[in-house]
PAZAPA-4460 file (N, C-alpha, C; in steps of 0.05 Angstrom, whole numbers, plus 32768, in hexadecimal, padded with zeros to 4 digits):
% residues 112
    n_x    n_y    n_z   ca_x   ca_y   ca_z    c_x    c_y    c_z   seq   type   mol
   8782   810C   8255   8783   80EF   8253   8774   80E7   823A     1      X     A
   8781   80D7   822A   8775   80CE   8211   8766   80B3   8216     2      X     A
   874E   80B2   820C   873E   8099   820F   8743   8087   81F8     3      X     A
   8743   806E   81FE   8746   8059   81E9   872C   8057   81D9     4      X     A
   872E   8052   81BF   8715   8051   81AE   8701   803C   81B8     5      X     A
   870B   8027   81C6   86F8   8013   81CF   86E5   801E   81E5     6      X     A
   86EE   8033   81F4   86DD   8040   8207   86C5   804D   81F9     7      X     A
   86CB   805A   81E2   86B5   8067   81D3   86A2   8052   81C8     8      X     A
   86AC   803C   81BF   869B   8027   81B4   8689   801C   81CA     9      X     A
   8694   8018   81E2   8684   800E   81F8   866E   8022   8200    10      X     A
   8676   803C   8201   8663   8051   8207   864C   8051   81F3    11      X     A
   8653   804F   81D9   863F   804F   81C4   862C   8038   81C7    12      X     A
   8637   8020   81CC   8626   8008   81CF   8614   800A   81E8    13      X     A
   861F   8016   81FD   860E   801A   8215   85F7   802C   8210    14      X     A
   85FC   8042   8202   85E7   8055   81FB   85D3   8048   81E8    15      X     A
   85DC   8038   81D5   85CB   802B   81C2   85B8   8018   81D0    16      X     A
   85C2   800A   81E4   85B1   7FF6   81F3   859E   8005   8206    17      X     A
   85A6   801A   8212   8596   8028   8227   8581   803B   821B    18      X     A
   8586   8046   8204   8572   8059   81F9   855A   804A   81EE    19      X     A
   8542   8055   81F1   852B   8048   81E5   852C   804A   81C6    20      X     A
   851F   8037   81B8   8520   8038   819B   8510   8050   8191    21      X     A
   8519   805A   817A   850B   8071   816E   84F4   8066   815D    22      X     A
   84DF   8075   815A   84C9   806D   8149   84D3   806C   812C    23      X     A
   84C6   805B   811C   84CD   8059   80FF   84C6   8074   80F2    24      X     A
   84D4   807A   80DC   84D0   8093   80CF   84B4   8097   80C4    25      X     A
   84A7   8081   80BC   848C   8083   80B0   8476   8083   80C5    26      X     A
   847E   8084   80DE   846A   8085   80F4   8461   806A   80FD    27      X     A
   846A   8054   80F0   8461   803A   80F8   8471   8032   8112    28      X     A
   8463   8028   8125   846F   801F   813E   847B   8004   813A    29      X     A
   8495   8002   8136   84A2   7FE9   812F   84B9   7FE3   8143    30      X     A
   84B3   7FE4   815C   84C7   7FE0   8171   84C7   7FC3   8179    31      X     A
   84CE   7FB1   8166   84CE   7F95   816C   84E3   7F8E   8181    32      X     A
   84DC   7F7B   8192   84EC   7F73   81A8   84FC   7F5A   819F    33      X     A
   8516   7F59   81A5   8525   7F41   819E   8520   7F2A   81B2    34      X     A
   8528   7F12   81AB   8522   7EFA   81BA   852D   7EFC   81D7    35      X     A
   8546   7F06   81DA   8552   7F07   81F4   8542   7F19   8207    36      X     A
   8539   7F30   81FD   8529   7F42   820E   850E   7F36   8214    37      X     A
   8502   7F29   8200   84E8   7F1C   8205   84EA   7F07   821B    38      X     A
   84FF   7EF7   821A   8502   7EE2   822F   8506   7EEF   824A    39      X     A
   8515   7F05   824B   8519   7F13   8264   84FF   7F1F   826F    40      X     A
   84EF   7F2A   825D   84D5   7F36   8266   84C2   7F20   8270    41      X     A
   84C2   7F09   8264   84B2   7EF2   826D   84BC   7EE9   8289    42      X     A
   84D7   7EE6   828B   84E2   7EDC   82A4   84DC   7EEF   82BB    43      X     A
   84DC   7F09   82B6   84D6   7F1D   82CB   84B8   7F21   82D0    44      X     A
   84A7   7F13   82C0   848B   7F16   82C3   847E   7F2F   82B8    45      X     A
   848D   7F3D   82A7   8483   7F55   829B   846E   7F4E   8285    46      X     A
   8474   7F39   8276   8462   7F30   8261   845C   7F13   8264    47      X     A
   8447   7F09   8257   8440   7EED   8258   844E   7EDF   8240    48      X     A
   8453   7EC5   8243   8460   7EB6   822D   8450   7EB6   8213    49      X     A
   845D   7EB6   81FD   8450   7EB8   81E3   843E   7EA0   81DD    50      X     A
   8445   7E88   81E7   8435   7E71   81E2   8418   7E73   81EA    51      X     A
   8414   7E81   8200   83F8   7E86   8209   83E8   7E95   81F5    52      X     A
   83F5   7EA9   81E8   83E7   7EBA   81D4   83E3   7EAB   81BA    53      X     A
   83F6   7E9A   81B2   83F3   7E8C   8199   83DB   7E79   819B    54      X     A
   83D7   7E6C   81B1   83C0   7E5A   81B4   83A6   7E6A   81B2    55      X     A
   83A4   7E80   81BF   838C   7E91   81BE   8388   7E9C   81A2    56      X     A
   839D   7EA5   8195   839B   7EAF   8179   8390   7E9A   8166    57      X     A
   8399   7E81   8169   838F   7E6C   8158   8372   7E65   815D    58      X     A
   8369   7E68   8176   834D   7E64   817C   833C   7E7A   8170    59      X     A
   8346   7E93   8172   8337   7EAA   8167   8336   7EA9   8149    60      X     A
   834D   7EA2   813D   834E   7EA2   811F   835C   7E88   8116    61      X     A
   834D   7E74   810E   8359   7E5C   8104   836B   7E61   80EB    62      X     A
   8380   7E52   80E9   8392   7E55   80D3   83AF   7E50   80DB    63      X     A
   83C1   7E58   80CA   83DE   7E53   80CF   83EC   7E6E   80D6    64      X     A
   83FB   7E6E   80EC   840A   7E86   80F3   8420   7E8A   80DE    65      X     A
   8421   7EA3   80D3   8435   7EA9   80C0   844A   7EBD   80CA    66      X     A
   8443   7ECB   80E0   8456   7EDE   80EC   844C   7EE5   8108    67      X     A
   845F   7EED   8119   8458   7EF6   8134   8470   7F05   813F    68      X     A
   846A   7F19   814F   8480   7F27   815D   8476   7F36   8175    69      X     A
   8489   7F3D   8186   8484   7F4D   819E   8490   7F68   8199    70      X     A
   8481   7F7D   81A0   848C   7F98   819E   8480   7FA9   81B4    71      X     A
   848E   7FBF   81B9   8484   7FD3   81CD   8474   7FE7   81BD    72      X     A
   845B   7FEA   81C4   8449   7FFE   81B6   844B   8018   81C5    73      X     A
   8455   802C   81B7   8456   8047   81C3   843A   8052   81C4    74      X     A
   8429   804A   81B1   840E   8054   81B0   83FE   804B   81C9    75      X     A
   8402   8032   81D1   83F3   8027   81E8   8403   8028   8202    76      X     A
   841D   8029   8200   842E   802A   8218   8433   800F   8225    77      X     A
   8431   7FF9   8216   8437   7FDF   8221   8441   7FCC   820A    78      X     A
   844B   7FB5   8213   8454   7FA1   81FF   843C   7F93   81F2    79      X     A
   843E   7F8E   81D9   8429   7F80   81CA   8435   7F69   81BA    80      X     A
   8425   7F54   81B9   842B   7F3E   81A7   8419   7F42   818E    81      X     A
   8424   7F3F   8177   8414   7F3F   815E   8418   7F24   8151    82      X     A
   8402   7F18   814A   8402   7EFE   813D   83F4   7F00   8123    83      X     A
   8400   7EF6   810D   83F4   7EF6   80F3   83ED   7EDA   80EA    84      X     A
   83D4   7ED6   80E3   83CA   7EBB   80DC   83BF   7EBB   80C0    85      X     A
   83C6   7EA7   80B1   83BC   7EA3   8095   83A4   7E90   8097    86      X     A
   838C   7E99   808F   8375   7E87   8091   8373   7E76   8078    87      X     A
   835F   7E64   8077   835C   7E51   8060   8352   7E5F   8047    88      X     A
   834B   7E78   8048   8343   7E87   8030   835B   7E98   8025    89      X     A
   8372   7E96   8032   8389   7EA5   8029   838B   7EC1   8034    90      X     A
   837B   7EC7   8048   837B   7EE2   8054   838C   7EE2   806D    91      X     A
   839A   7EF8   8072   83AB   7EFB   8089   839C   7F0B   809F    92      X     A
   839D   7F01   80B7   8390   7F0E   80CE   83A5   7F16   80E2    93      X     A
   83A2   7F2F   80ED   83B3   7F39   8102   83A4   7F37   811C    94      X     A
   83B1   7F2B   8130   83A6   7F29   814A   83BA   7F35   815D    95      X     A
   83B1   7F49   816C   83C3   7F58   817E   83BB   7F54   819B    96      X     A
   83CE   7F4F   81AC   83C9   7F4B   81C8   83DB   7F5E   81D9    97      X     A
   83D1   7F66   81F0   83E1   7F73   8204   83F2   7F5C   8211    98      X     A
   840C   7F5D   820D   841D   7F48   8216   8420   7F47   8235    99      X     A
   8418   7F5D   8242   841A   7F5E   825F   8401   7F53   826D   100      X     A
   83EA   7F58   8261   83D1   7F50   826E   83C3   7F38   8261   101      X     A
   83C9   7F34   8247   83BC   7F1F   8237   83A4   7F28   8229   102      X     A
   839C   7F41   822D   8383   7F4C   8220   8386   7F4D   8202   103      X     A
   8371   7F45   81F4   836F   7F47   81D7   836B   7F65   81D0   104      X     A
   837C   7F6F   81BE   837A   7F8B   81B6   836C   7F8E   819C   105      X     A
   8373   7F7C   8189   8369   7F7F   816E   8369   7F64   815F   106      X     A
   8355   7F60   814E   8353   7F49   813D   8348   7F53   8123   107      X     A
   835A   7F57   810F   8351   7F63   80F6   835E   7F54   80DE   108      X     A
   8350   7F56   80C8   835A   7F4B   80AF   836D   7F5F   80A3   109      X     A
   8384   7F56   809A   8397   7F68   808D   838D   7F6F   8071   110      X     A
   8390   7F88   806A   8388   7F90   804F   83A1   7F9A   8040   111      X     A
   83A0   7F99   8026   83B8   7FA2   8016   83BA   7FC0   8016   112      X     A
***
């Protein structure tokens, strides 16, 4: 029985969605979560909403948020929010939280 090419495409897409992401070649953990998955994780109670972390990050480090994302940390084994804030001296600060518990993981100044 010959299979139609669309079956192979569906199988490929199913595997792509079900398999965990591979680590980046340079060893950097860059498993960013897309918006749809993030909303689903919040709705299921797996992680806390990002707004809670942004408020805390701004209290810890005054300034303007310039970047933020959610990713799964293979190193720690849980979802993390990373928030990057530009202070009034022009320095960027990284603030990392456990997205599941709310615990602060790291607050460091980014270096070149």
